[in-house]
C-alpha positions as CSV (number, residue, x, y, z in Angstrom):
1,X,-11.4,33.9,-35.9
2,X,-10.8,34.5,-32.2
3,X,-7.3,35.3,-31.1
4,X,-8.3,35.5,-27.4
5,X,-7.2,39.0,-26.7
6,X,-9.6,39.2,-23.8
7,X,-7.4,36.8,-21.9
8,X,-4.7,39.5,-21.5
9,X,-5.1,41.5,-18.2
10,X,-3.9,44.7,-19.8
11,X,-5.2,45.5,-23.3
12,X,-4.4,47.5,-26.3
13,X,-5.7,51.0,-27.0
14,X,-3.9,51.3,-30.3
15,X,-4.8,47.8,-31.2
16,X,-6.2,48.9,-34.4
17,X,-2.8,47.6,-35.3
18,X,-4.7,44.3,-35.7
19,X,-6.1,45.6,-39.0
20,X,-2.8,47.3,-39.9
21,X,-0.3,44.7,-38.7
22,X,-2.1,41.6,-40.0
23,X,-3.0,40.6,-43.5
24,X,-4.6,37.6,-45.2
25,X,-2.4,35.9,-47.7
26,X,-3.2,33.2,-50.3
27,X,-0.6,30.5,-49.7
28,X,-1.4,28.0,-52.4
29,X,-3.5,27.2,-55.4
30,X,-7.2,26.9,-54.6
31,X,-8.0,23.2,-54.7
32,X,-10.8,22.8,-52.2
33,X,-13.2,21.6,-54.8
34,X,-11.2,18.5,-55.7
35,X,-11.0,17.4,-52.0
36,X,-14.8,17.2,-51.5
37,X,-15.8,13.7,-50.8
38,X,-18.6,11.3,-51.7
39,X,-22.1,12.0,-50.2
40,X,-25.6,13.1,-50.8
41,X,-24.9,16.8,-50.8
42,X,-26.4,19.0,-53.6
43,X,-24.5,22.0,-54.9
44,X,-25.5,22.2,-58.5
45,X,-28.1,24.9,-59.3
46,X,-31.4,23.3,-60.4
47,X,-32.6,23.6,-63.9
48,X,-36.4,23.4,-64.3
49,X,-37.9,22.5,-67.7
50,X,-41.5,21.4,-68.4
51,X,-42.2,20.9,-64.7
52,X,-39.1,18.8,-64.1
53,X,-36.2,19.8,-61.9
54,X,-32.9,18.5,-63.0
55,X,-29.8,18.5,-60.8
56,X,-26.7,16.6,-59.9
57,X,-25.3,15.5,-56.5
58,X,-22.0,14.4,-54.9
59,X,-23.5,10.9,-54.7
60,X,-22.5,10.7,-58.5
61,X,-26.1,10.9,-59.7
62,X,-28.1,13.1,-62.0
63,X,-31.7,13.4,-60.9
64,X,-35.0,14.3,-62.5
65,X,-37.7,15.2,-60.0
66,X,-41.4,16.2,-60.5
67,X,-41.8,19.8,-59.4
68,X,-45.3,19.4,-58.2
69,X,-44.9,16.3,-56.1
70,X,-41.2,15.9,-55.4
71,X,-41.3,12.4,-56.8
72,X,-38.2,11.0,-58.5
73,X,-38.8,10.4,-62.2
74,X,-35.3,9.0,-63.0
75,X,-31.7,9.1,-62.0
76,X,-28.5,8.5,-63.9
77,X,-25.3,7.4,-62.3
78,X,-21.9,8.7,-63.4
79,X,-18.5,7.6,-62.1
80,X,-17.8,10.8,-60.2
81,X,-19.3,13.5,-58.1
82,X,-21.3,16.4,-59.6
83,X,-20.6,19.7,-57.8
84,X,-20.8,22.9,-59.8
85,X,-21.6,21.5,-63.2
86,X,-25.3,22.3,-63.4
87,X,-27.6,20.8,-66.1
88,X,-28.1,22.7,-69.3
89,X,-31.3,21.9,-71.2
90,X,-32.3,22.1,-74.9
91,X,-35.4,20.7,-76.5
92,X,-34.6,17.0,-75.9
93,X,-31.5,16.6,-73.8
94,X,-29.7,17.8,-70.8
95,X,-25.9,18.4,-70.7
96,X,-23.9,18.0,-67.5
97,X,-20.3,17.3,-66.5
98,X,-18.9,15.1,-63.8
99,X,-15.7,14.7,-61.7
100,X,-15.3,11.5,-63.8
101,X,-13.9,13.7,-66.6
102,X,-17.0,13.2,-68.9
103,X,-19.5,15.6,-70.4
104,X,-22.9,13.8,-70.7
105,X,-25.8,14.3,-73.0
106,X,-28.9,12.7,-71.4
107,X,-32.4,12.4,-72.8
108,X,-34.4,14.5,-70.4
109,X,-37.6,12.5,-70.2
110,X,-36.1,9.0,-70.0
111,X,-32.7,9.5,-68.4
112,X,-30.9,7.5,-71.2
113,X,-27.4,8.6,-72.3
114,X,-27.2,9.9,-75.8
115,X,-23.5,10.4,-75.8
116,X,-20.6,11.1,-73.4
117,X,-17.3,12.9,-74.2
118,X,-14.2,12.2,-72.2
119,X,-11.7,14.9,-71.3
120,X,-8.3,14.7,-69.6
121,X,-9.6,15.9,-66.2
122,X,-12.6,16.4,-64.0
123,X,-15.4,18.8,-65.0
124,X,-16.7,21.2,-62.4
125,X,-18.5,24.0,-64.4
126,X,-21.6,24.1,-66.5
127,X,-21.6,24.1,-70.3
128,X,-23.0,26.6,-72.7
129,X,-25.0,25.5,-75.8
130,X,-25.0,27.6,-78.9
131,X,-25.0,27.1,-82.7
132,X,-25.2,23.3,-82.5
133,X,-22.1,23.1,-80.2
134,X,-21.6,22.4,-76.5
135,X,-18.9,24.6,-75.0
136,X,-17.2,23.7,-71.7
137,X,-13.8,23.6,-69.9
138,X,-12.0,20.8,-68.0
139,X,-9.4,20.4,-65.3
140,X,-7.0,19.4,-68.0
141,X,-6.7,23.0,-69.1
142,X,-8.6,22.6,-72.4
143,X,-11.7,24.4,-73.5
144,X,-13.8,22.2,-75.7
145,X,-16.5,22.6,-78.4
146,X,-18.3,19.3,-79.3
147,X,-21.3,18.6,-81.5
148,X,-24.7,18.7,-79.7
149,X,-26.0,15.7,-81.5
150,X,-23.0,13.4,-81.8
151,X,-20.6,14.4,-79.1
152,X,-17.8,14.6,-81.6
153,X,-15.2,17.2,-81.0
154,X,-15.2,20.2,-83.2
155,X,-12.2,22.0,-81.7
156,X,-10.3,22.6,-78.4
157,X,-8.3,25.5,-77.0
158,X,-5.4,25.2,-74.5
159,X,-5.1,27.5,-71.6
160,X,-2.3,27.6,-69.0
161,X,-4.2,25.9,-66.2
162,X,-7.4,24.1,-65.2
163,X,-10.8,25.6,-66.2
164,X,-13.5,25.7,-63.7
165,X,-15.4,28.4,-65.5
166,X,-18.9,28.4,-67.0
167,X,-18.7,30.1,-70.4
168,X,-20.9,32.7,-72.0
169,X,-21.6,33.0,-75.7
170,X,-22.5,36.5,-76.6
171,X,-22.5,38.4,-79.9
172,X,-20.6,35.6,-81.6
173,X,-17.9,35.4,-79.0
174,X,-17.2,33.0,-76.1
175,X,-16.0,34.3,-72.7
176,X,-14.5,32.1,-70.0
177,X,-11.8,32.1,-67.3
178,X,-8.9,29.9,-66.4
179,X,-6.8,29.2,-63.3
180,X,-3.9,30.8,-65.2
181,X,-5.5,34.1,-64.2
182,X,-6.8,35.1,-67.6
183,X,-10.3,35.9,-68.9
184,X,-10.4,34.6,-72.5
185,X,-12.4,35.8,-75.5
186,X,-12.6,33.3,-78.4
187,X,-14.5,33.2,-81.6
188,X,-17.0,30.4,-82.0
189,X,-14.4,28.7,-84.2
190,X,-11.9,28.6,-81.4
191,X,-9.7,31.5,-82.4
192,X,-8.4,33.7,-79.6
193,X,-9.5,37.3,-79.9
194,X,-8.0,38.7,-76.7
195,X,-7.2,37.8,-73.1
196,X,-7.3,39.9,-69.9
197,X,-4.9,39.2,-67.0
198,X,-6.0,39.3,-63.4
199,X,-4.0,38.6,-60.2
200,X,-5.6,35.3,-59.4
201,X,-7.6,32.2,-60.6
202,X,-10.6,33.1,-62.7
203,X,-13.3,30.6,-61.8
204,X,-17.1,31.0,-61.9
205,X,-19.9,28.6,-61.1
206,X,-22.2,31.0,-63.0
207,X,-21.7,32.2,-66.5
208,X,-19.6,35.2,-67.3
209,X,-22.0,38.2,-67.5
210,X,-21.9,39.8,-70.9
211,X,-24.3,42.7,-71.7
212,X,-24.0,45.3,-74.5
213,X,-20.3,46.1,-74.8
214,X,-19.3,45.0,-71.2
215,X,-18.2,41.8,-69.6
216,X,-18.5,41.4,-65.8
217,X,-16.5,38.7,-64.0
218,X,-14.5,38.0,-60.8
219,X,-11.1,36.7,-59.8
220,X,-9.4,35.2,-56.8
221,X,-7.4,38.4,-56.6
222,X,-10.6,39.7,-54.8
223,X,-11.8,42.0,-57.6
224,X,-15.0,42.2,-59.6
225,X,-14.0,43.4,-63.1
226,X,-15.9,45.2,-65.9
227,X,-14.0,45.1,-69.2
228,X,-14.9,46.0,-72.8
229,X,-16.3,42.9,-74.6
230,X,-14.6,43.9,-77.9
231,X,-11.1,44.5,-76.9
232,X,-10.7,43.4,-73.2
233,X,-9.9,46.9,-72.0
234,X,-10.6,47.4,-68.3
235,X,-13.5,49.8,-67.5
236,X,-13.6,49.5,-63.7
237,X,-12.9,47.1,-60.9
238,X,-14.4,46.8,-57.4
239,X,-12.5,45.1,-54.5
240,X,-14.4,42.7,-52.2
241,X,-12.9,40.9,-49.2
242,X,-9.7,38.9,-48.7
243,X,-10.6,35.3,-49.6
244,X,-11.1,35.5,-53.4
245,X,-14.2,35.4,-55.6
246,X,-15.6,32.2,-57.1
247,X,-18.6,33.2,-59.3
248,X,-19.9,36.0,-61.4
249,X,-22.3,38.8,-60.7
250,X,-25.9,39.3,-62.0
251,X,-27.3,42.4,-63.6
252,X,-30.8,43.8,-63.0
253,X,-32.0,47.3,-63.9
254,X,-28.6,48.8,-64.1
255,X,-27.4,47.2,-60.8
256,X,-24.8,44.5,-60.3
257,X,-25.6,42.0,-57.6
258,X,-22.8,39.8,-56.2
259,X,-22.1,37.6,-53.2
260,X,-18.5,37.1,-52.1
261,X,-16.6,34.3,-50.3
262,X,-16.4,36.6,-47.3
263,X,-20.2,36.3,-46.8
264,X,-21.0,39.8,-48.0
265,X,-23.6,40.4,-50.7
266,X,-23.2,43.6,-52.7
267,X,-25.3,45.9,-54.9
268,X,-23.1,48.0,-57.2
269,X,-23.8,50.5,-59.9
270,X,-23.1,48.7,-63.2
271,X,-21.8,51.8,-65.0
272,X,-19.3,52.9,-62.3
273,X,-18.8,49.9,-60.0
274,X,-19.6,52.1,-57.0
275,X,-21.2,50.4,-54.0
276,X,-25.0,51.0,-53.4
277,X,-25.4,48.7,-50.4
278,X,-24.1,45.6,-48.8
279,X,-25.5,42.8,-46.6
280,X,-23.6,40.5,-44.3
281,X,-24.7,37.0,-43.9
282,X,-24.7,35.1,-40.5
283,X,-21.3,33.8,-39.6
284,X,-19.7,35.2,-42.7
285,X,-21.1,32.4,-44.8
286,X,-19.6,32.0,-48.3
287,X,-21.9,33.1,-51.2
288,X,-21.0,31.8,-54.6
289,X,-24.0,31.4,-56.8
290,X,-26.3,33.7,-58.8
291,X,-29.2,35.4,-57.0
292,X,-32.8,35.2,-58.0
293,X,-34.5,38.6,-58.4
294,X,-38.2,38.7,-58.4
295,X,-40.8,41.4,-57.5
296,X,-38.2,43.6,-55.9
297,X,-36.8,40.8,-53.7
298,X,-33.4,39.2,-54.0
299,X,-33.1,35.6,-53.0
300,X,-29.6,34.1,-52.1
301,X,-28.2,31.0,-50.5
302,X,-25.2,31.0,-48.2
303,X,-22.8,28.5,-46.7
304,X,-24.1,29.5,-43.3
305,X,-27.1,27.3,-44.1
306,X,-29.6,30.1,-44.7
307,X,-31.6,31.1,-47.8
308,X,-32.1,34.9,-47.5
309,X,-34.8,37.1,-49.0
310,X,-33.6,40.7,-49.2
311,X,-35.3,43.9,-50.3
312,X,-33.8,44.8,-53.7
313,X,-33.5,48.5,-53.1
314,X,-31.8,48.6,-49.7
315,X,-30.6,45.1,-48.9
316,X,-32.7,44.9,-45.8
317,X,-33.5,41.3,-44.8
318,X,-37.1,40.3,-45.1
319,X,-37.0,36.7,-44.0
320,X,-34.8,33.6,-44.1
321,X,-35.2,29.9,-44.3
322,X,-32.6,27.6,-42.7
323,X,-31.5,24.1,-43.8
324,X,-29.3,21.6,-42.1
325,X,-26.2,22.3,-44.3
326,X,-24.5,24.9,-46.4
327,X,-26.5,26.2,-49.4
328,X,-24.3,26.3,-52.5
329,X,-27.0,26.5,-55.2
330,X,-28.9,29.3,-56.8
331,X,-32.6,29.7,-55.9
332,X,-35.0,28.9,-58.7
333,X,-38.6,30.1,-59.1
334,X,-41.4,28.0,-60.5
335,X,-45.1,28.6,-59.9
336,X,-44.7,30.9,-56.9
337,X,-42.4,28.4,-55.2
338,X,-38.7,28.5,-54.6
339,X,-36.4,25.5,-55.2
340,X,-32.8,25.1,-54.0
341,X,-30.5,22.3,-52.8
342,X,-28.5,22.0,-49.6
343,X,-25.4,20.2,-48.3
344,X,-27.7,18.3,-46.0
345,X,-28.6,16.0,-48.9
346,X,-32.0,17.6,-49.7
347,X,-33.6,19.6,-52.4
348,X,-36.2,22.0,-51.0
349,X,-39.4,23.5,-52.4
350,X,-40.8,26.3,-50.3
351,X,-43.7,28.7,-50.8
352,X,-42.8,32.2,-51.8
353,X,-45.9,33.5,-50.0
354,X,-45.8,31.6,-46.7
355,X,-42.1,30.8,-46.6
356,X,-43.0,27.3,-45.5
357,X,-41.6,24.1,-46.8
358,X,-43.8,22.3,-49.4
359,X,-41.6,19.2,-49.8
360,X,-38.0,18.1,-49.6
361,X,-36.3,15.5,-51.8
362,X,-33.6,13.3,-50.3
363,X,-30.8,12.0,-52.5
364,X,-29.5,8.5,-52.4
365,X,-27.2,9.1,-49.5
366,X,-28.2,10.9,-46.3
367,X,-24.6,11.4,-45.4
368,X,-23.2,14.8,-46.3
369,X,-20.1,15.0,-48.3
370,X,-16.8,15.9,-46.7
371,X,-16.0,19.6,-47.4
372,X,-12.7,21.2,-46.5
373,X,-12.6,24.5,-44.7
374,X,-13.5,27.5,-46.8
375,X,-10.3,29.4,-46.3
376,X,-7.7,26.7,-46.2
377,X,-5.7,28.2,-49.1
378,X,-5.3,31.4,-47.0
379,X,-3.4,32.3,-43.8
380,X,-3.1,35.3,-41.5
381,X,0.3,36.8,-41.2
382,X,1.8,39.6,-39.1
383,X,3.2,42.3,-41.4
384,X,5.9,43.6,-39.0
385,X,8.5,41.8,-37.0
386,X,8.1,44.2,-34.1
387,X,4.7,42.9,-33.1
388,X,6.0,40.9,-30.1
389,X,8.0,43.8,-28.9
390,X,4.9,46.0,-28.7
391,X,3.6,43.7,-25.9
392,X,6.5,44.5,-23.6
393,X,5.4,48.1,-23.1
394,X,2.3,47.6,-20.9
395,X,1.9,51.4,-20.3
396,X,1.5,51.9,-24.1
397,X,-1.8,49.9,-24.3
398,X,-5.2,50.0,-22.7
399,X,-7.9,47.4,-22.7
400,X,-9.7,46.6,-25.9
401,X,-12.4,44.0,-26.4
402,X,-11.6,41.1,-28.8
403,X,-15.0,41.7,-30.5
404,X,-13.3,44.8,-32.0
405,X,-10.3,42.9,-33.2
406,X,-11.1,41.7,-36.7
407,X,-9.2,40.1,-39.5
408,X,-11.6,41.5,-42.1
409,X,-11.8,45.1,-43.3
410,X,-15.5,44.6,-43.4
411,X,-16.0,44.3,-39.7
412,X,-15.6,48.1,-39.8
413,X,-19.1,49.5,-39.7
414,X,-20.4,50.7,-43.0
415,X,-23.3,53.1,-43.7
416,X,-24.5,50.4,-46.1
417,X,-24.5,47.5,-43.6
418,X,-27.9,46.0,-43.0
419,X,-29.2,44.1,-40.1
420,X,-32.3,42.0,-39.5
421,X,-34.9,41.5,-36.8
422,X,-35.8,38.1,-38.2
423,X,-35.0,34.8,-36.5
424,X,-34.3,31.6,-38.3
425,X,-37.2,29.2,-38.6
426,X,-37.0,25.6,-39.8
427,X,-36.8,22.0,-38.7
428,X,-33.1,22.5,-38.2
429,X,-33.1,25.2,-35.5
430,X,-31.1,23.0,-33.2
431,X,-27.4,23.6,-33.0
432,X,-26.3,24.1,-36.6
433,X,-22.7,23.4,-37.5
434,X,-21.6,25.2,-40.7
435,X,-19.5,23.2,-43.1
436,X,-17.2,25.7,-44.6
437,X,-16.8,26.3,-48.3
438,X,-16.0,27.0,-51.9
439,X,-17.1,26.4,-55.1
440,X,-20.3,26.7,-57.3
441,X,-25.6,29.7,-68.5
442,X,-25.5,31.8,-70.6
443,X,-27.6,33.6,-68.1
444,X,-27.6,37.2,-67.1
445,X,-29.4,36.4,-63.9
446,X,-32.4,34.3,-62.8
447,X,-35.5,35.8,-64.3
448,X,-39.1,35.1,-63.7
449,X,-40.7,36.0,-67.0
450,X,-41.7,32.5,-67.9
451,X,-43.4,29.6,-66.2
452,X,-40.0,28.1,-65.2
453,X,-37.4,30.5,-64.0
454,X,-34.2,29.2,-65.5
455,X,-31.2,31.2,-66.6
456,X,-31.8,33.5,-69.6
457,X,-28.8,32.8,-71.7
458,X,-26.5,35.5,-72.9
459,X,-26.6,34.2,-76.4
460,X,-29.4,32.5,-78.3
461,X,-29.1,29.3,-76.2
462,X,-28.6,28.2,-72.6
463,X,-25.5,27.9,-70.5
């Protein structure tokens, strides 16, 4: 954000006060998701099963597309947009939620509805399937367990606010967050085992990461947390930027990988939470989906419209692919090709080897959805009332370029910051206007050990 300090004739030698005198404050409950409008934008992470890519769109449809050809196999229309509720697949059906307050079970080869279950509010997080039950939360503040086959309710659990959190089922326990600021641990029978309090909403478009005796998750209080999975005791926390966190980290070979709403992608030591490296996206584009990690390369999408390929060990950018809208989906690997959706109303298939587009699929509407600004729930405030008085003493200050005046602590150079020599290449290299953010498994991260790289669930089943 430009405050136009260059317009002053005399400047400010001690204007590091900008970092000291100003702070970012959250002014209201985060509600950006529910303001997103109708359109063809794709924000759900794709699920690939048996050569078919399943995904939802803000045009209210669930799609099944042939991975080889990009041909539509079927579509199913709900009565609401589908943003961060990504499909979960078992042997026969896919399970997906909608803003219309329903969780749907759809036969994956025909697109026919098997059952639908109505909640008291919109659904904007993926489900988890385990032990014959589908687990998911709703804007109505309840966490539900319904029968996989019939859609009949088994039990529900009430939290203090809406739930936009993809649960994980691990070692017989269910982990999920709520806008009431708590991470919850329930038994598979719906009994609360413990809860952990944070300083902000706990929402995650990817599943809570649970491995061994640790649970990793994030909060809108700007922290990444690691807590003991058995008792909820905090093990460590790592602070990111100033605009909250909206998804969960991924774990690979002892390293936590996480993208923040400030547009910074982190690699942290999983045991200590200490930073290994960081990468800043172009234009501070929000990152809020899981990365794909394959052959020492990390693939991430960003709201700046780019899909990035980074070297896993150092965070150095290898290449990027640009679309015509923000990328709010994870990248999925299938047969040496990368699949992801964009706010520009397309799903892309690109070659991992050549980085060239193979095909793109267009949803039913070519008009992108309206998306509110990424940081509308935050504002910049001056900490001290003496700020204006400081301007009166012109001898006290000397010139300072506005490029050094930053609202983010992360504009201070870091030894870990990486840069790139690569330029963006795609059909959309003409003036790109970023639509700002936020959003959107039992998955630890995207893996590539099978023909279709889909999340490897943290329990016996999928998220």
